[in-house]
MDAnalysis code that builds the backbone (N, CA, C; Angstrom):
import MDAnalysis as mda
import numpy as np

u = mda.Universe.empty(525, n_residues=175, atom_resindex=np.repeat(np.arange(175), 3), trajectory=True)
u.add_TopologyAttr("name", ["N", "CA", "C"] * 175)
u.add_TopologyAttr("resid", np.arange(1, 176))
u.add_TopologyAttr("resname", ["MET", "ASN", "ASN", "ASP", "SER", "SER", "SER", "SER", "PRO", "ASN", "ARG", "HIS", "ARG", "ALA", "GLY", "GLN", "LEU", "ALA", "MET", "GLY", "ILE", "GLY", "ALA", "LEU", "ILE", "VAL", "ALA", "ALA", "VAL", "LEU", "ALA", "VAL", "GLY", "ALA", "MET", "ALA", "ILE", "PRO", "SER", "ASP", "ALA", "GLY", "TYR", "ALA", "GLY", "VAL", "GLY", "PRO", "ASP", "PHE", "LEU", "PRO", "TRP", "VAL", "VAL", "SER", "ALA", "ALA", "LEU", "ALA", "VAL", "CYS", "GLY", "VAL", "MET", "LEU", "ILE", "ARG", "GLU", "VAL", "LEU", "THR", "GLY", "GLY", "TYR", "ARG", "GLN", "MET", "GLU", "GLU", "PRO", "SER", "GLY", "ALA", "ALA", "ARG", "GLY", "ALA", "ARG", "ARG", "ALA", "LEU", "ALA", "TRP", "VAL", "SER", "ALA", "GLY", "VAL", "LEU", "LEU", "ASN", "ALA", "ALA", "LEU", "ILE", "THR", "THR", "ILE", "GLY", "PHE", "ILE", "LEU", "SER", "CYS", "SER", "LEU", "CYS", "PHE", "ALA", "LEU", "ALA", "VAL", "ARG", "GLY", "LEU", "ARG", "ALA", "SER", "GLU", "GLY", "LYS", "PRO", "ILE", "GLY", "ASP", "VAL", "ARG", "GLN", "THR", "VAL", "LYS", "ASP", "ALA", "LEU", "ILE", "GLY", "VAL", "ALA", "ILE", "SER", "ALA", "PRO", "VAL", "TYR", "TRP", "LEU", "PHE", "THR", "LYS", "LEU", "LEU", "ALA", "VAL", "ASN", "LEU", "PRO", "GLY", "ILE", "THR", "GLY", "SER", "GLY", "TRP", "ILE"])
u.atoms.positions = np.array([
    [87.482, 104.300, -36.441],
    [88.586, 103.712, -36.042],
    [89.294, 103.667, -36.820],
    [90.858, 104.196, -36.108],
    [92.066, 104.346, -37.340],
    [92.970, 103.150, -37.068],
    [93.125, 102.652, -38.159],
    [94.089, 101.498, -38.021],
    [95.686, 101.956, -38.344],
    [96.293, 103.423, -38.459],
    [96.952, 103.821, -38.388],
    [97.919, 103.825, -37.186],
    [99.563, 102.663, -37.886],
    [100.091, 102.678, -36.422],
    [100.880, 103.688, -36.009],
    [100.964, 104.582, -37.037],
    [101.869, 105.862, -36.197],
    [100.970, 106.571, -35.237],
    [99.794, 106.333, -35.438],
    [98.743, 107.043, -34.276],
    [98.433, 106.746, -32.708],
    [99.379, 105.464, -32.923],
    [98.830, 104.635, -32.090],
    [99.396, 105.477, -30.735],
    [99.477, 105.271, -29.239],
    [99.974, 105.476, -28.333],
    [101.070, 104.590, -27.809],
    [100.920, 103.212, -28.254],
    [101.165, 101.879, -27.957],
    [102.714, 101.851, -29.082],
    [102.290, 102.554, -30.101],
    [103.141, 101.929, -31.207],
    [104.587, 101.035, -30.839],
    [105.292, 100.047, -31.405],
    [106.063, 99.578, -30.493],
    [108.025, 100.311, -32.207],
    [108.551, 100.584, -31.726],
    [109.522, 101.053, -32.754],
    [110.484, 99.380, -32.657],
    [110.868, 99.066, -33.798],
    [111.467, 97.813, -33.365],
    [113.191, 98.211, -32.740],
    [113.558, 99.206, -33.315],
    [114.913, 99.816, -33.231],
    [115.038, 99.942, -31.605],
    [113.939, 100.866, -31.196],
    [114.007, 101.276, -29.805],
    [113.963, 100.213, -28.733],
    [113.517, 99.507, -29.228],
    [112.866, 98.164, -28.694],
    [114.568, 97.366, -28.115],
    [114.998, 97.128, -29.189],
    [115.962, 96.322, -29.635],
    [117.357, 97.067, -28.683],
    [117.137, 98.729, -28.132],
    [118.021, 99.065, -27.638],
    [118.105, 98.692, -25.977],
    [116.656, 99.013, -25.602],
    [116.443, 98.618, -24.374],
    [117.003, 96.996, -23.852],
    [116.861, 95.870, -24.732],
    [116.739, 94.298, -25.111],
    [118.312, 94.318, -24.770],
    [118.590, 95.257, -26.169],
    [119.999, 95.027, -26.004],
    [120.772, 95.877, -24.748],
    [120.592, 96.678, -23.710],
    [121.558, 96.948, -22.169],
    [120.821, 95.774, -21.412],
    [119.602, 95.395, -21.789],
    [119.532, 93.918, -20.726],
    [120.617, 93.150, -21.127],
    [120.627, 92.847, -21.971],
    [121.939, 91.551, -22.734],
    [123.019, 92.259, -21.735],
    [123.363, 93.296, -21.987],
    [124.606, 93.332, -21.995],
    [125.132, 93.433, -20.014],
    [123.807, 93.689, -19.665],
    [123.918, 93.770, -17.864],
    [124.122, 92.616, -17.725],
    [123.232, 91.864, -18.414],
    [123.591, 90.047, -18.029],
    [124.505, 89.732, -18.189],
    [125.716, 90.020, -19.228],
    [126.848, 89.419, -19.662],
    [127.808, 90.103, -18.396],
    [127.820, 91.609, -18.332],
    [128.857, 91.947, -17.012],
    [128.285, 91.098, -15.736],
    [126.923, 91.295, -15.368],
    [126.499, 90.212, -14.395],
    [127.468, 88.712, -13.825],
    [127.308, 88.557, -15.352],
    [128.072, 87.013, -15.192],
    [129.400, 86.523, -15.367],
    [129.966, 87.944, -15.903],
    [131.666, 88.269, -15.684],
    [131.816, 88.784, -14.514],
    [131.036, 89.326, -13.639],
    [131.041, 89.609, -11.807],
    [131.214, 88.653, -10.840],
    [130.557, 87.593, -11.505],
    [130.148, 86.506, -10.752],
    [131.380, 85.236, -11.098],
    [132.438, 85.880, -12.072],
    [133.528, 85.364, -11.810],
    [134.886, 85.747, -11.023],
    [134.527, 87.285, -10.637],
    [135.895, 88.523, -9.758],
    [135.269, 87.773, -8.549],
    [136.520, 87.519, -8.076],
    [136.460, 87.056, -6.220],
    [136.002, 88.692, -5.348],
    [135.659, 88.171, -4.280],
    [134.612, 89.228, -3.898],
    [135.382, 89.922, -2.408],
    [136.426, 89.410, -2.165],
    [137.202, 89.453, -0.983],
    [137.102, 90.837, -1.051],
    [136.546, 91.330, 0.370],
    [136.853, 92.861, 0.280],
    [138.015, 93.168, 0.462],
    [138.183, 94.271, -0.189],
    [139.367, 95.583, 0.010],
    [139.371, 96.455, 0.728],
    [139.789, 97.457, 0.207],
    [139.663, 99.269, 1.125],
    [138.321, 99.314, 1.298],
    [138.426, 99.694, 2.352],
    [137.067, 100.054, 2.920],
    [135.796, 99.009, 2.684],
    [136.516, 98.110, 2.629],
    [135.207, 96.677, 2.538],
    [134.324, 96.227, 1.590],
    [135.127, 97.201, -0.177],
    [134.620, 96.996, -0.922],
    [135.821, 96.084, -1.530],
    [135.064, 94.833, -2.381],
    [136.096, 94.362, -3.562],
    [136.138, 94.307, -4.572],
    [137.016, 93.640, -5.637],
    [137.164, 94.035, -6.754],
    [135.712, 93.811, -7.848],
    [134.693, 93.191, -7.480],
    [133.591, 92.859, -7.802],
    [132.456, 94.031, -7.814],
    [133.012, 95.055, -6.769],
    [131.903, 95.697, -6.506],
    [131.742, 96.678, -7.974],
    [132.455, 97.255, -8.430],
    [132.089, 98.210, -9.650],
    [131.490, 97.658, -10.754],
    [132.131, 96.363, -11.098],
    [131.296, 95.575, -12.074],
    [129.579, 95.343, -11.628],
    [129.293, 95.101, -10.540],
    [127.560, 94.771, -10.143],
    [127.052, 96.002, -9.864],
    [127.591, 97.187, -9.489],
    [126.974, 98.395, -10.109],
    [127.206, 98.828, -11.547],
    [127.886, 98.568, -12.251],
    [127.737, 99.089, -13.581],
    [126.529, 97.971, -14.233],
    [126.486, 96.919, -13.820],
    [125.621, 95.965, -14.373],
    [124.289, 95.933, -14.062],
    [124.164, 96.540, -12.509],
    [122.623, 97.062, -12.492],
    [122.494, 98.315, -12.549],
    [123.457, 99.140, -12.817],
    [122.742, 100.636, -13.326],
    [122.501, 100.267, -15.011],
    [123.138, 99.560, -15.316],
    [122.954, 99.245, -16.813],
    [121.157, 98.560, -17.179],
    [121.228, 97.321, -16.372],
    [120.152, 96.357, -15.923],
    [118.895, 97.881, -16.071],
    [118.783, 98.806, -15.030],
    [117.642, 100.104, -14.906],
    [117.387, 100.622, -15.942],
    [118.788, 101.168, -16.928],
    [118.976, 101.781, -17.783],
    [117.919, 100.581, -18.925],
    [118.164, 99.912, -18.925],
    [117.705, 98.588, -20.192],
    [115.633, 98.836, -19.921],
    [115.515, 98.401, -18.599],
    [114.195, 98.387, -18.369],
    [113.354, 99.524, -18.413],
    [114.235, 101.037, -17.991],
    [113.299, 101.897, -18.346],
    [113.291, 102.371, -19.675],
    [113.844, 101.855, -20.527],
    [114.094, 102.097, -22.089],
    [112.947, 101.220, -22.931],
    [112.671, 100.075, -22.175],
    [111.648, 99.085, -22.719],
    [110.490, 100.059, -22.359],
    [110.276, 100.051, -20.793],
    [109.650, 101.032, -20.526],
    [108.967, 102.062, -21.509],
    [109.627, 102.701, -21.458],
    [109.619, 103.898, -22.514],
    [108.747, 103.276, -24.130],
    [109.571, 102.538, -24.465],
    [108.871, 102.038, -26.064],
    [107.293, 101.605, -25.821],
    [107.287, 100.546, -24.802],
    [106.096, 99.950, -24.687],
    [104.893, 101.420, -24.379],
    [105.237, 102.108, -23.641],
    [104.275, 103.291, -23.450],
    [104.258, 104.631, -24.510],
    [105.004, 104.150, -25.696],
    [104.597, 104.976, -26.772],
    [105.830, 105.653, -27.598],
    [106.851, 104.945, -27.217],
    [108.026, 105.165, -27.759],
    [108.945, 106.728, -27.254],
    [109.739, 106.894, -28.195],
    [110.780, 107.987, -27.336],
    [109.573, 109.596, -27.773],
    [109.393, 109.771, -26.590],
    [108.484, 110.664, -27.260],
    [108.891, 112.425, -27.257],
    [110.237, 112.260, -26.592],
    [110.820, 113.239, -26.172],
    [112.076, 113.655, -27.711],
    [112.507, 112.433, -28.212],
    [113.295, 112.447, -29.067],
    [113.187, 113.558, -29.817],
    [114.726, 114.132, -30.736],
    [114.317, 114.450, -31.520],
    [114.969, 114.282, -32.968],
    [114.802, 114.596, -33.898],
    [115.002, 114.133, -35.507],
    [116.860, 114.120, -35.312],
    [117.144, 112.606, -35.726],
    [118.151, 112.586, -35.759],
    [119.141, 113.646, -36.828],
    [120.881, 113.979, -36.388],
    [121.069, 115.078, -37.443],
    [122.301, 113.798, -37.754],
    [122.582, 114.841, -38.908],
    [123.948, 114.083, -39.685],
    [123.493, 113.996, -41.048],
    [124.037, 113.278, -41.529],
    [123.990, 112.160, -43.140],
    [123.107, 111.709, -42.605],
    [122.700, 110.898, -44.220],
    [121.390, 109.893, -44.006],
    [122.330, 108.534, -44.139],
    [123.790, 108.795, -44.333],
    [124.665, 107.178, -44.644],
    [126.008, 107.679, -43.867],
    [125.780, 106.617, -42.404],
    [127.563, 106.883, -42.350],
    [128.674, 106.946, -42.823],
    [129.480, 107.599, -42.363],
    [130.548, 108.079, -43.249],
    [131.991, 106.772, -43.147],
    [131.797, 106.242, -44.477],
    [132.795, 104.926, -44.225],
    [134.286, 105.085, -43.913],
    [135.017, 106.135, -44.746],
    [135.971, 106.768, -44.503],
    [136.086, 107.002, -43.082],
    [135.641, 107.786, -42.066],
    [135.854, 108.290, -40.796],
    [135.830, 107.183, -39.735],
    [134.617, 105.879, -40.742],
    [134.656, 104.483, -39.753],
    [136.330, 103.954, -39.809],
    [136.573, 103.949, -40.844],
    [137.786, 103.272, -41.309],
    [138.735, 103.718, -40.423],
    [139.202, 105.137, -40.393],
    [140.406, 105.668, -39.605],
    [139.824, 105.867, -37.985],
    [138.288, 105.359, -37.493],
    [138.680, 105.184, -36.037],
    [138.916, 103.300, -35.686],
    [138.493, 103.037, -36.336],
    [138.510, 101.321, -36.103],
    [139.961, 101.270, -36.544],
    [140.730, 101.485, -37.270],
    [142.481, 101.322, -37.408],
    [143.174, 101.768, -36.213],
    [142.098, 102.899, -35.867],
    [143.054, 103.596, -34.427],
    [142.797, 102.379, -33.044],
    [141.772, 101.939, -33.074],
    [141.028, 100.932, -32.002],
    [141.994, 99.965, -31.984],
    [142.064, 99.248, -33.531],
    [142.656, 97.940, -33.481],
    [144.221, 97.985, -33.154],
    [144.901, 99.016, -33.715],
    [146.373, 99.567, -33.862],
    [146.849, 99.837, -32.151],
    [145.470, 99.854, -31.797],
    [145.695, 100.323, -29.872],
    [145.946, 98.637, -29.657],
    [145.068, 97.913, -29.770],
    [145.167, 96.514, -29.269],
    [146.178, 96.268, -29.628],
    [146.826, 95.948, -30.861],
    [147.676, 95.231, -31.684],
    [149.267, 95.528, -30.680],
    [148.936, 96.689, -30.603],
    [150.796, 97.433, -30.685],
    [150.862, 97.807, -28.873],
    [149.515, 97.920, -28.127],
    [150.020, 98.420, -26.777],
    [150.781, 97.107, -25.846],
    [151.096, 96.213, -26.200],
    [152.213, 95.488, -25.454],
    [153.110, 95.659, -26.330],
    [153.799, 95.857, -27.265],
    [154.863, 95.974, -28.052],
    [155.694, 97.736, -28.127],
    [154.823, 98.585, -28.480],
    [155.102, 100.167, -28.461],
    [154.824, 100.605, -26.608],
    [153.914, 99.838, -26.115],
    [153.660, 100.745, -24.232],
    [152.092, 101.316, -24.654],
    [151.835, 101.421, -23.634],
    [150.558, 102.530, -23.857],
    [150.449, 103.570, -23.968],
    [151.358, 103.950, -23.739],
    [151.317, 105.979, -24.069],
    [150.923, 106.117, -25.492],
    [152.669, 105.115, -26.317],
    [152.407, 105.465, -27.569],
    [151.188, 104.766, -28.511],
    [150.732, 103.698, -27.869],
    [149.558, 102.814, -28.947],
    [148.302, 104.137, -28.353],
    [148.234, 104.457, -27.156],
    [146.987, 104.976, -27.179],
    [147.210, 106.906, -27.849],
    [148.435, 107.111, -27.715],
    [148.413, 108.576, -28.516],
    [148.392, 107.922, -30.395],
    [148.506, 107.116, -31.008],
    [148.235, 106.519, -31.804],
    [146.035, 106.294, -32.075],
    [146.098, 105.794, -31.465],
    [144.515, 105.719, -31.338],
    [144.027, 107.299, -31.742],
    [143.963, 108.058, -30.358],
    [143.903, 109.348, -30.665],
    [143.839, 109.727, -31.905],
    [145.258, 110.104, -32.267],
    [145.379, 110.948, -33.960],
    [144.891, 110.283, -34.877],
    [144.412, 109.094, -35.103],
    [143.710, 108.156, -36.061],
    [142.337, 108.526, -35.951],
    [142.169, 108.653, -34.302],
    [140.746, 108.457, -34.203],
    [140.017, 109.997, -34.535],
    [140.829, 111.089, -34.284],
    [140.529, 112.883, -34.102],
    [140.833, 112.802, -36.007],
    [141.207, 111.713, -36.631],
    [141.732, 112.104, -38.287],
    [140.039, 111.583, -38.743],
    [139.090, 110.333, -38.417],
    [138.227, 110.109, -38.099],
    [137.292, 111.252, -37.908],
    [136.940, 111.610, -37.137],
    [136.086, 112.463, -36.203],
    [135.995, 113.527, -37.407],
    [137.007, 114.094, -37.949],
    [137.374, 115.141, -39.047],
    [136.884, 114.990, -40.174],
    [137.202, 113.375, -40.808],
    [136.584, 113.060, -42.047],
    [135.355, 113.391, -41.703],
    [134.398, 112.693, -40.386],
    [132.989, 112.285, -40.921],
    [132.704, 114.201, -41.060],
    [132.902, 114.910, -40.038],
    [132.584, 116.448, -40.407],
    [132.318, 116.948, -41.383],
    [133.297, 116.249, -42.627],
    [133.379, 116.785, -43.965],
    [134.830, 117.633, -43.868],
    [135.266, 118.102, -42.707],
    [136.529, 118.741, -42.576],
    [137.979, 117.672, -43.294],
    [138.935, 118.786, -43.391],
    [140.073, 118.147, -44.287],
    [140.744, 117.193, -42.463],
    [141.259, 116.121, -42.912],
    [141.739, 115.346, -42.153],
    [142.874, 115.763, -41.575],
    [143.587, 116.581, -42.153],
    [144.709, 117.491, -41.871],
    [145.936, 116.434, -42.466],
    [147.086, 117.201, -42.196],
    [148.876, 116.972, -42.918],
    [149.340, 116.811, -41.805],
    [150.796, 116.338, -41.933],
    [151.736, 116.009, -41.040],
    [151.700, 116.345, -39.890],
    [151.887, 117.770, -40.203],
    [151.709, 118.757, -38.916],
    [150.459, 118.648, -38.227],
    [149.586, 118.308, -39.111],
    [148.548, 118.038, -37.773],
    [148.324, 116.995, -37.117],
    [148.928, 116.144, -37.847],
    [148.844, 114.688, -37.076],
    [149.952, 114.541, -36.377],
    [151.043, 115.242, -36.389],
    [152.225, 115.439, -35.043],
    [151.529, 115.654, -33.999],
    [150.520, 117.261, -34.403],
    [149.907, 117.755, -33.141],
    [149.060, 117.185, -32.364],
    [147.971, 115.732, -33.175],
    [146.969, 115.214, -32.421],
    [147.701, 114.233, -32.169],
    [148.782, 113.324, -31.966],
    [149.820, 112.408, -31.191],
    [150.383, 113.011, -30.037],
    [150.791, 114.520, -30.447],
    [151.678, 115.181, -28.831],
    [150.431, 115.270, -28.320],
    [148.980, 115.584, -28.638],
    [147.931, 115.900, -27.602],
    [147.312, 114.680, -27.036],
    [147.738, 113.781, -27.918],
    [147.205, 112.091, -27.379],
    [148.744, 111.686, -26.343],
    [149.797, 112.313, -26.497],
    [150.725, 111.717, -24.928],
    [150.195, 112.290, -24.082],
    [149.695, 113.801, -24.102],
    [149.219, 114.737, -23.077],
    [147.886, 114.085, -22.637],
    [147.527, 113.532, -23.394],
    [145.999, 112.633, -22.447],
    [146.721, 111.546, -21.454],
    [147.143, 110.713, -22.323],
    [147.853, 109.120, -22.519],
    [148.656, 109.044, -21.058],
    [149.852, 109.922, -20.935],
    [150.846, 109.843, -19.967],
    [150.317, 109.915, -18.716],
    [149.761, 110.799, -18.508],
    [148.807, 111.317, -17.372],
    [147.979, 109.871, -16.197],
    [147.350, 109.179, -17.884],
    [146.638, 108.170, -17.359],
    [147.245, 107.302, -16.731],
    [148.174, 106.804, -17.608],
    [149.649, 105.916, -17.113],
    [150.097, 105.855, -16.283],
    [150.342, 107.387, -15.663],
    [150.768, 107.102, -14.269],
    [150.151, 107.195, -13.407],
    [149.051, 107.797, -13.431],
    [147.976, 107.771, -12.826],
    [147.705, 106.338, -11.950],
    [147.436, 105.418, -13.305],
    [147.169, 104.061, -12.908],
    [148.122, 103.255, -12.844],
    [149.264, 103.320, -13.128],
    [150.662, 102.165, -12.824],
    [150.961, 103.646, -11.251],
    [151.539, 104.242, -11.073],
    [151.844, 104.648, -9.831],
    [150.733, 104.727, -8.754],
    [149.355, 105.466, -8.674],
    [149.125, 105.395, -7.867],
    [148.386, 104.723, -7.737],
    [147.850, 103.347, -8.536],
    [146.482, 102.579, -8.631],
    [147.176, 101.197, -8.162],
    [148.662, 101.236, -8.722],
    [149.533, 100.172, -8.859],
    [148.628, 98.956, -9.532],
    [147.849, 99.195, -10.783],
    [147.513, 98.798, -11.817],
    [148.562, 98.532, -13.217],
    [149.075, 97.457, -13.342],
    [150.009, 97.071, -14.436],
    [149.343, 97.466, -15.547],
    [150.046, 98.437, -16.463],
    [149.784, 98.897, -17.698],
    [151.353, 98.411, -18.387],
    [151.317, 97.812, -19.893],
    [152.332, 97.900, -20.682],
    [153.205, 99.391, -20.930],
    [154.742, 99.336, -20.776],
    [155.308, 100.184, -20.810],
    [156.276, 99.985, -21.773],
    [157.245, 100.761, -22.029],
    [158.458, 100.445, -23.346],
    [159.693, 100.574, -22.164],
    [159.576, 100.941, -21.449],
    [161.014, 100.526, -20.078],
    [160.288, 100.156, -18.976],
    [161.370, 99.991, -18.432],
    [161.283, 98.955, -17.064],
    [161.255, 99.923, -15.948],
    [161.473, 101.247, -16.670],
    [161.112, 102.106, -14.783],
    [159.764, 102.163, -14.694],
    [158.552, 102.209, -15.678],
    [157.439, 102.083, -15.099],
    [156.869, 103.887, -15.279],
    [157.346, 104.809, -15.890],
    [157.262, 105.808, -16.632],
    [157.017, 106.266, -17.850],
    [157.855, 105.170, -18.751],
    [157.028, 105.473, -20.093],
    [156.832, 103.974, -20.842],
])
């Protein structure tokens, strides 16, 4: 009889199991949050709590399926991970700076500019993670303009079409 755990069809990989359990925990947290949202029916009989419940349920199903996969032999179709053996700390610093500055500045400089800054810093971090040059001033300005081209339509969609209040720079609602 072979006692090698790597040959056992029911081997449990702690990280894989943690992913499934983590998905279930996040689904439960989302469900608790969805309970706090009023369920008054709005357009087409759907209330504001509908989407959080859908996301919570979908995430719970994914968590159960992940756990089932682990308990029946692990992620059998999973390929070996690509990339470096260690994380790119410099890249993480750039992406983290973008997200944190976005959160800190969104009410000060507005949605469009803060999201553009986040995009430019995140792209710089992603380049660093691939070992590419992060870019000079010209590349940074180009990335920021691409960020504006992405965030401006999102801002207008939310503020003008969906009537969701996002922080802007001016009182006009267009910037």
